[in-house]
GUDOBA-67990 format. One record per residue: residue in three letters; x, y, z of N, C-alpha, C, O in turn. Coordinates in nm, 2 decimals. Layout:
<atoms>
<atom residuo="ALA" n_xx="X" n_yy="Y" n_zz="Z" ca_xx="X" ca_yy="Y" ca_zz="Z" c_xx="X" c_yy="Y" c_zz="Z" o_xx="X" o_yy="Y" o_zz="Z"/>
...
</atoms>
This chain:
<atoms>
<atom residuo="MET" n_xx="9.19" n_yy="19.40" n_zz="29.34" ca_xx="9.16" ca_yy="19.30" ca_zz="29.42" c_xx="9.01" c_yy="19.28" c_zz="29.49" o_xx="8.97" o_yy="19.17" o_zz="29.52"/>
<atom residuo="THR" n_xx="8.94" n_yy="19.41" n_zz="29.50" ca_xx="8.83" ca_yy="19.41" ca_zz="29.56" c_xx="8.71" c_yy="19.36" c_zz="29.44" o_xx="8.60" o_yy="19.32" o_zz="29.47"/>
<atom residuo="SER" n_xx="8.76" n_yy="19.38" n_zz="29.31" ca_xx="8.64" ca_yy="19.34" ca_zz="29.21" c_xx="8.65" c_yy="19.21" c_zz="29.19" o_xx="8.56" o_yy="19.16" o_zz="29.12"/>
<atom residuo="ILE" n_xx="8.74" n_yy="19.13" n_zz="29.24" ca_xx="8.73" ca_yy="18.97" ca_zz="29.22" c_xx="8.64" c_yy="18.92" c_zz="29.34" o_xx="8.56" o_yy="18.82" o_zz="29.32"/>
<atom residuo="TYR" n_xx="8.64" n_yy="18.97" n_zz="29.44" ca_xx="8.53" ca_yy="18.93" ca_zz="29.55" c_xx="8.40" c_yy="18.98" c_zz="29.55" o_xx="8.32" o_yy="18.93" o_zz="29.62"/>
<atom residuo="LEU" n_xx="8.37" n_yy="19.08" n_zz="29.47" ca_xx="8.25" ca_yy="19.15" ca_zz="29.46" c_xx="8.13" c_yy="19.05" c_zz="29.43" o_xx="8.03" o_yy="19.04" o_zz="29.50"/>
<atom residuo="PRO" n_xx="8.17" n_yy="18.98" n_zz="29.29" ca_xx="8.05" ca_yy="18.89" ca_zz="29.27" c_xx="8.01" c_yy="18.79" c_zz="29.37" o_xx="7.90" o_yy="18.75" o_zz="29.37"/>
<atom residuo="LEU" n_xx="8.12" n_yy="18.73" n_zz="29.45" ca_xx="8.11" ca_yy="18.65" ca_zz="29.56" c_xx="8.02" c_yy="18.70" c_zz="29.67" o_xx="7.94" o_yy="18.63" o_zz="29.73"/>
<atom residuo="VAL" n_xx="8.04" n_yy="18.82" n_zz="29.69" ca_xx="7.97" ca_yy="18.90" ca_zz="29.81" c_xx="7.82" c_yy="18.92" c_zz="29.76" o_xx="7.73" o_yy="18.89" o_zz="29.84"/>
<atom residuo="ARG" n_xx="7.79" n_yy="18.97" n_zz="29.63" ca_xx="7.67" ca_yy="19.00" ca_zz="29.60" c_xx="7.59" c_yy="18.84" c_zz="29.58" o_xx="7.48" o_yy="18.83" o_zz="29.63"/>
<atom residuo="LYS" n_xx="7.65" n_yy="18.75" n_zz="29.53" ca_xx="7.58" ca_yy="18.60" ca_zz="29.56" c_xx="7.53" c_yy="18.57" c_zz="29.69" o_xx="7.42" o_yy="18.54" o_zz="29.72"/>
<atom residuo="LYS" n_xx="7.65" n_yy="18.57" n_zz="29.78" ca_xx="7.59" ca_yy="18.56" ca_zz="29.92" c_xx="7.49" c_yy="18.65" c_zz="29.99" o_xx="7.42" o_yy="18.61" o_zz="30.08"/>
<atom residuo="ILE" n_xx="7.49" n_yy="18.78" n_zz="29.95" ca_xx="7.36" ca_yy="18.87" ca_zz="30.00" c_xx="7.24" c_yy="18.82" c_zz="29.94" o_xx="7.14" o_yy="18.81" o_zz="30.01"/>
<atom residuo="ARG" n_xx="7.23" n_yy="18.78" n_zz="29.81" ca_xx="7.10" ca_yy="18.75" ca_zz="29.74" c_xx="7.05" c_yy="18.62" c_zz="29.80" o_xx="6.93" o_yy="18.59" o_zz="29.80"/>
<atom residuo="ARG" n_xx="7.16" n_yy="18.53" n_zz="29.85" ca_xx="7.12" ca_yy="18.39" ca_zz="29.90" c_xx="7.06" c_yy="18.43" c_zz="30.05" o_xx="6.96" o_yy="18.37" o_zz="30.09"/>
<atom residuo="ASN" n_xx="7.11" n_yy="18.51" n_zz="30.11" ca_xx="7.07" ca_yy="18.56" ca_zz="30.24" c_xx="6.92" c_yy="18.61" c_zz="30.24" o_xx="6.84" o_yy="18.56" o_zz="30.32"/>
<atom residuo="HIS" n_xx="6.91" n_yy="18.70" n_zz="30.15" ca_xx="6.78" ca_yy="18.77" ca_zz="30.13" c_xx="6.68" c_yy="18.66" c_zz="30.10" o_xx="6.57" o_yy="18.65" o_zz="30.15"/>
<atom residuo="PHE" n_xx="6.72" n_yy="18.57" n_zz="30.01" ca_xx="6.62" ca_yy="18.47" ca_zz="29.99" c_xx="6.57" c_yy="18.38" c_zz="30.09" o_xx="6.45" o_yy="18.35" o_zz="30.10"/>
<atom residuo="GLN" n_xx="6.67" n_yy="18.32" n_zz="30.17" ca_xx="6.65" ca_yy="18.26" ca_zz="30.32" c_xx="6.56" c_yy="18.35" c_zz="30.40" o_xx="6.47" o_yy="18.29" o_zz="30.46"/>
<atom residuo="LEU" n_xx="6.57" n_yy="18.49" n_zz="30.41" ca_xx="6.51" ca_yy="18.57" ca_zz="30.50" c_xx="6.36" c_yy="18.57" c_zz="30.44" o_xx="6.26" o_yy="18.56" o_zz="30.52"/>
<atom residuo="ARG" n_xx="6.34" n_yy="18.58" n_zz="30.30" ca_xx="6.20" ca_yy="18.59" ca_zz="30.25" c_xx="6.11" c_yy="18.46" c_zz="30.30" o_xx="6.00" o_yy="18.47" o_zz="30.34"/>
<atom residuo="LEU" n_xx="6.18" n_yy="18.33" n_zz="30.28" ca_xx="6.14" ca_yy="18.22" ca_zz="30.33" c_xx="6.08" c_yy="18.21" c_zz="30.47" o_xx="5.98" o_yy="18.15" o_zz="30.50"/>
<atom residuo="GLN" n_xx="6.17" n_yy="18.28" n_zz="30.55" ca_xx="6.13" ca_yy="18.27" ca_zz="30.70" c_xx="6.04" c_yy="18.37" c_zz="30.74" o_xx="6.01" o_yy="18.39" o_zz="30.86"/>
<atom residuo="ARG" n_xx="5.99" n_yy="18.47" n_zz="30.64" ca_xx="5.93" ca_yy="18.58" ca_zz="30.69" c_xx="5.79" c_yy="18.56" c_zz="30.74" o_xx="5.74" o_yy="18.64" o_zz="30.82"/>
<atom residuo="GLY" n_xx="5.71" n_yy="18.45" n_zz="30.70" ca_xx="5.58" ca_yy="18.41" ca_zz="30.75" c_xx="5.57" c_yy="18.31" c_zz="30.85" o_xx="5.47" o_yy="18.27" o_zz="30.89"/>
<atom residuo="GLN" n_xx="5.70" n_yy="18.28" n_zz="30.89" ca_xx="5.70" ca_yy="18.15" ca_zz="30.98" c_xx="5.63" c_yy="18.17" c_zz="31.13" o_xx="5.57" o_yy="18.08" o_zz="31.19"/>
<atom residuo="SER" n_xx="5.66" n_yy="18.29" n_zz="31.18" ca_xx="5.59" ca_yy="18.30" ca_zz="31.32" c_xx="5.45" c_yy="18.31" c_zz="31.32" o_xx="5.38" o_yy="18.29" o_zz="31.42"/>
<atom residuo="SER" n_xx="5.39" n_yy="18.36" n_zz="31.20" ca_xx="5.26" ca_yy="18.36" ca_zz="31.21" c_xx="5.19" c_yy="18.22" c_zz="31.19" o_xx="5.08" o_yy="18.20" o_zz="31.24"/>
<atom residuo="VAL" n_xx="5.26" n_yy="18.13" n_zz="31.12" ca_xx="5.22" ca_yy="18.00" ca_zz="31.11" c_xx="5.22" c_yy="17.93" c_zz="31.24" o_xx="5.13" o_yy="17.86" o_zz="31.28"/>
<atom residuo="GLU" n_xx="5.34" n_yy="17.95" n_zz="31.30" ca_xx="5.36" ca_yy="17.89" ca_zz="31.45" c_xx="5.23" c_yy="17.95" c_zz="31.56" o_xx="5.17" o_yy="17.89" o_zz="31.64"/>
<atom residuo="TYR" n_xx="5.23" n_yy="18.08" n_zz="31.54" ca_xx="5.11" ca_yy="18.13" ca_zz="31.61" c_xx="4.98" c_yy="18.08" c_zz="31.60" o_xx="4.91" o_yy="18.07" o_zz="31.70"/>
<atom residuo="VAL" n_xx="4.95" n_yy="18.05" n_zz="31.47" ca_xx="4.82" ca_yy="17.97" ca_zz="31.43" c_xx="4.81" c_yy="17.84" c_zz="31.49" o_xx="4.71" o_yy="17.80" o_zz="31.54"/>
<atom residuo="ILE" n_xx="4.92" n_yy="17.75" n_zz="31.48" ca_xx="4.92" ca_yy="17.63" ca_zz="31.51" c_xx="4.90" c_yy="17.61" c_zz="31.67" o_xx="4.82" o_yy="17.53" o_zz="31.71"/>
<atom residuo="VAL" n_xx="4.97" n_yy="17.70" n_zz="31.76" ca_xx="4.96" ca_yy="17.70" ca_zz="31.89" c_xx="4.83" c_yy="17.74" c_zz="31.92" o_xx="4.78" o_yy="17.67" o_zz="32.01"/>
<atom residuo="CYS" n_xx="4.76" n_yy="17.86" n_zz="31.87" ca_xx="4.63" ca_yy="17.89" ca_zz="31.90" c_xx="4.52" c_yy="17.79" c_zz="31.86" o_xx="4.42" o_yy="17.77" o_zz="31.92"/>
<atom residuo="SER" n_xx="4.55" n_yy="17.72" n_zz="31.75" ca_xx="4.47" ca_yy="17.62" ca_zz="31.72" c_xx="4.46" c_yy="17.50" c_zz="31.82" o_xx="4.35" o_yy="17.45" o_zz="31.85"/>
<atom residuo="ALA" n_xx="4.59" n_yy="17.45" n_zz="31.87" ca_xx="4.61" ca_yy="17.36" ca_zz="31.97" c_xx="4.52" c_yy="17.39" c_zz="32.09" o_xx="4.44" o_yy="17.31" o_zz="32.14"/>
<atom residuo="LEU" n_xx="4.55" n_yy="17.52" n_zz="32.15" ca_xx="4.49" ca_yy="17.56" ca_zz="32.26" c_xx="4.35" c_yy="17.58" c_zz="32.26" o_xx="4.29" o_yy="17.56" o_zz="32.36"/>
<atom residuo="ALA" n_xx="4.29" n_yy="17.63" n_zz="32.13" ca_xx="4.14" ca_yy="17.61" ca_zz="32.13" c_xx="4.10" c_yy="17.47" c_zz="32.12" o_xx="3.98" o_yy="17.44" o_zz="32.16"/>
<atom residuo="PHE" n_xx="4.16" n_yy="17.38" n_zz="32.06" ca_xx="4.11" ca_yy="17.25" ca_zz="32.07" c_xx="4.11" c_yy="17.18" c_zz="32.20" o_xx="4.02" o_yy="17.10" o_zz="32.24"/>
<atom residuo="ALA" n_xx="4.22" n_yy="17.21" n_zz="32.28" ca_xx="4.23" ca_yy="17.15" ca_zz="32.41" c_xx="4.14" c_yy="17.19" c_zz="32.51" o_xx="4.09" o_yy="17.12" o_zz="32.59"/>
<atom residuo="LEU" n_xx="4.11" n_yy="17.33" n_zz="32.49" ca_xx="3.99" ca_yy="17.39" ca_zz="32.56" c_xx="3.86" c_yy="17.35" c_zz="32.54" o_xx="3.78" o_yy="17.32" o_zz="32.63"/>
<atom residuo="GLY" n_xx="3.83" n_yy="17.33" n_zz="32.39" ca_xx="3.72" ca_yy="17.29" ca_zz="32.34" c_xx="3.66" c_yy="17.14" c_zz="32.36" o_xx="3.54" o_yy="17.11" o_zz="32.36"/>
<atom residuo="VAL" n_xx="3.77" n_yy="17.06" n_zz="32.37" ca_xx="3.73" ca_yy="16.93" ca_zz="32.38" c_xx="3.64" c_yy="16.89" c_zz="32.51" o_xx="3.57" o_yy="16.79" o_zz="32.51"/>
<atom residuo="GLY" n_xx="3.65" n_yy="16.96" n_zz="32.61" ca_xx="3.57" ca_yy="16.93" ca_zz="32.73" c_xx="3.46" c_yy="17.00" c_zz="32.75" o_xx="3.42" o_yy="17.02" o_zz="32.86"/>
<atom residuo="MET" n_xx="3.39" n_yy="17.06" n_zz="32.64" ca_xx="3.27" ca_yy="17.13" ca_zz="32.65" c_xx="3.14" c_yy="17.05" c_zz="32.65" o_xx="3.04" o_yy="17.10" o_zz="32.61"/>
<atom residuo="ILE" n_xx="3.15" n_yy="16.94" n_zz="32.69" ca_xx="3.06" ca_yy="16.85" ca_zz="32.70" c_xx="2.95" c_yy="16.88" c_zz="32.81" o_xx="2.83" o_yy="16.88" o_zz="32.79"/>
<atom residuo="ASP" n_xx="3.01" n_yy="16.91" n_zz="32.92" ca_xx="2.92" ca_yy="16.97" ca_zz="33.05" c_xx="2.96" c_yy="17.11" c_zz="33.08" o_xx="3.07" o_yy="17.17" o_zz="33.05"/>
<atom residuo="ASP" n_xx="2.86" n_yy="17.15" n_zz="33.16" ca_xx="2.89" ca_yy="17.30" ca_zz="33.21" c_xx="3.00" c_yy="17.33" c_zz="33.28" o_xx="3.05" o_yy="17.44" o_zz="33.29"/>
<atom residuo="ASN" n_xx="3.06" n_yy="17.23" n_zz="33.33" ca_xx="3.18" ca_yy="17.27" ca_zz="33.43" c_xx="3.31" c_yy="17.26" c_zz="33.35" o_xx="3.42" o_yy="17.24" o_zz="33.40"/>
<atom residuo="SER" n_xx="3.30" n_yy="17.27" n_zz="33.23" ca_xx="3.44" ca_yy="17.25" ca_zz="33.15" c_xx="3.51" c_yy="17.38" c_zz="33.17" o_xx="3.46" o_yy="17.48" o_zz="33.22"/>
<atom residuo="VAL" n_xx="3.65" n_yy="17.39" n_zz="33.12" ca_xx="3.74" ca_yy="17.51" ca_zz="33.14" c_xx="3.70" c_yy="17.61" c_zz="33.06" o_xx="3.70" o_yy="17.73" o_zz="33.10"/>
<atom residuo="LEU" n_xx="3.65" n_yy="17.58" n_zz="32.94" ca_xx="3.60" ca_yy="17.68" ca_zz="32.84" c_xx="3.48" c_yy="17.77" c_zz="32.88" o_xx="3.47" o_yy="17.89" o_zz="32.86"/>
<atom residuo="TRP" n_xx="3.37" n_yy="17.68" n_zz="32.93" ca_xx="3.23" ca_yy="17.75" ca_zz="32.98" c_xx="3.26" c_yy="17.83" c_zz="33.10" o_xx="3.20" o_yy="17.93" o_zz="33.11"/>
<atom residuo="GLN" n_xx="3.38" n_yy="17.79" n_zz="33.19" ca_xx="3.42" ca_yy="17.88" ca_zz="33.31" c_xx="3.46" c_yy="18.00" c_zz="33.26" o_xx="3.41" o_yy="18.11" o_zz="33.29"/>
<atom residuo="LEU" n_xx="3.57" n_yy="18.00" n_zz="33.15" ca_xx="3.62" ca_yy="18.12" ca_zz="33.09" c_xx="3.51" c_yy="18.21" c_zz="33.05" o_xx="3.51" o_yy="18.32" o_zz="33.09"/>
<atom residuo="ILE" n_xx="3.42" n_yy="18.17" n_zz="32.97" ca_xx="3.30" ca_yy="18.24" ca_zz="32.91" c_xx="3.24" c_yy="18.30" c_zz="33.00" o_xx="3.21" o_yy="18.42" o_zz="33.00"/>
<atom residuo="ASN" n_xx="3.22" n_yy="18.22" n_zz="33.12" ca_xx="3.13" ca_yy="18.27" ca_zz="33.22" c_xx="3.19" c_yy="18.40" c_zz="33.30" o_xx="3.14" o_yy="18.50" o_zz="33.34"/>
<atom residuo="ALA" n_xx="3.31" n_yy="18.36" n_zz="33.32" ca_xx="3.41" ca_yy="18.47" ca_zz="33.38" c_xx="3.41" c_yy="18.60" c_zz="33.29" o_xx="3.42" o_yy="18.71" o_zz="33.34"/>
<atom residuo="PHE" n_xx="3.41" n_yy="18.59" n_zz="33.16" ca_xx="3.40" ca_yy="18.71" ca_zz="33.09" c_xx="3.28" c_yy="18.78" c_zz="33.07" o_xx="3.27" o_yy="18.90" o_zz="33.06"/>
<atom residuo="LYS" n_xx="3.19" n_yy="18.70" n_zz="33.08" ca_xx="3.03" ca_yy="18.77" ca_zz="33.08" c_xx="3.02" c_yy="18.85" c_zz="33.23" o_xx="2.97" o_yy="18.96" o_zz="33.24"/>
<atom residuo="LEU" n_xx="3.05" n_yy="18.78" n_zz="33.34" ca_xx="3.05" ca_yy="18.84" ca_zz="33.46" c_xx="3.12" c_yy="18.97" c_zz="33.48" o_xx="3.07" o_yy="19.07" o_zz="33.54"/>
<atom residuo="ALA" n_xx="3.26" n_yy="18.95" n_zz="33.42" ca_xx="3.35" ca_yy="19.08" ca_zz="33.41" c_xx="3.29" c_yy="19.17" c_zz="33.34" o_xx="3.33" o_yy="19.29" o_zz="33.37"/>
<atom residuo="TYR" n_xx="3.20" n_yy="19.17" n_zz="33.23" ca_xx="3.15" ca_yy="19.26" ca_zz="33.13" c_xx="3.04" c_yy="19.32" c_zz="33.20" o_xx="3.02" o_yy="19.44" o_zz="33.19"/>
<atom residuo="GLN" n_xx="2.96" n_yy="19.24" n_zz="33.27" ca_xx="2.85" ca_yy="19.28" ca_zz="33.34" c_xx="2.87" c_yy="19.37" c_zz="33.46" o_xx="2.79" o_yy="19.47" o_zz="33.48"/>
<atom residuo="LYS" n_xx="2.99" n_yy="19.35" n_zz="33.53" ca_xx="3.04" ca_yy="19.43" ca_zz="33.63" c_xx="3.08" c_yy="19.56" c_zz="33.58" o_xx="3.05" o_yy="19.67" o_zz="33.63"/>
<atom residuo="PHE" n_xx="3.16" n_yy="19.54" n_zz="33.47" ca_xx="3.21" ca_yy="19.68" ca_zz="33.39" c_xx="3.09" c_yy="19.76" c_zz="33.35" o_xx="3.09" o_yy="19.88" o_zz="33.38"/>
<atom residuo="SER" n_xx="2.99" n_yy="19.72" n_zz="33.27" ca_xx="2.90" ca_yy="19.80" ca_zz="33.23" c_xx="2.80" c_yy="19.85" c_zz="33.35" o_xx="2.75" o_yy="19.95" o_zz="33.34"/>
<atom residuo="PHE" n_xx="2.79" n_yy="19.78" n_zz="33.46" ca_xx="2.71" ca_yy="19.85" ca_zz="33.57" c_xx="2.79" c_yy="19.96" c_zz="33.63" o_xx="2.74" o_yy="20.07" o_zz="33.66"/>
<atom residuo="ALA" n_xx="2.94" n_yy="19.94" n_zz="33.65" ca_xx="3.01" ca_yy="20.06" ca_zz="33.69" c_xx="2.99" c_yy="20.18" c_zz="33.59" o_xx="2.95" o_yy="20.29" o_zz="33.63"/>
<atom residuo="LEU" n_xx="3.00" n_yy="20.16" n_zz="33.47" ca_xx="2.98" ca_yy="20.25" ca_zz="33.37" c_xx="2.84" c_yy="20.32" c_zz="33.39" o_xx="2.82" o_yy="20.45" o_zz="33.37"/>
<atom residuo="SER" n_xx="2.74" n_yy="20.25" n_zz="33.41" ca_xx="2.60" ca_yy="20.31" ca_zz="33.42" c_xx="2.58" c_yy="20.38" c_zz="33.55" o_xx="2.48" o_yy="20.44" o_zz="33.58"/>
<atom residuo="LEU" n_xx="2.68" n_yy="20.39" n_zz="33.63" ca_xx="2.64" ca_yy="20.46" ca_zz="33.77" c_xx="2.67" c_yy="20.60" c_zz="33.75" o_xx="2.77" o_yy="20.64" o_zz="33.69"/>
<atom residuo="PRO" n_xx="2.57" n_yy="20.68" n_zz="33.80" ca_xx="2.59" ca_yy="20.82" ca_zz="33.78" c_xx="2.71" c_yy="20.88" c_zz="33.85" o_xx="2.76" o_yy="20.82" o_zz="33.95"/>
<atom residuo="THR" n_xx="2.78" n_yy="21.00" n_zz="33.81" ca_xx="2.90" ca_yy="21.04" ca_zz="33.85" c_xx="2.89" c_yy="21.14" c_zz="33.95" o_xx="2.99" o_yy="21.19" o_zz="33.99"/>
</atoms>
């Protein structure tokens, strides 16, 4: 009785494996799309110095300056 159902089970396993292989890179594609949309949204307003992206860049610069100053202090 089990030998009758064995080919059906193997066929179902192969089909599920093929579907999983198709979905394997889907999350990385979604990640790239979301990051690209975010970068575009932030980059659109880079015309003046008061844009969100320039504020973010200046905040990173200031944080790194403070970090490097703290590292340069004697112990």
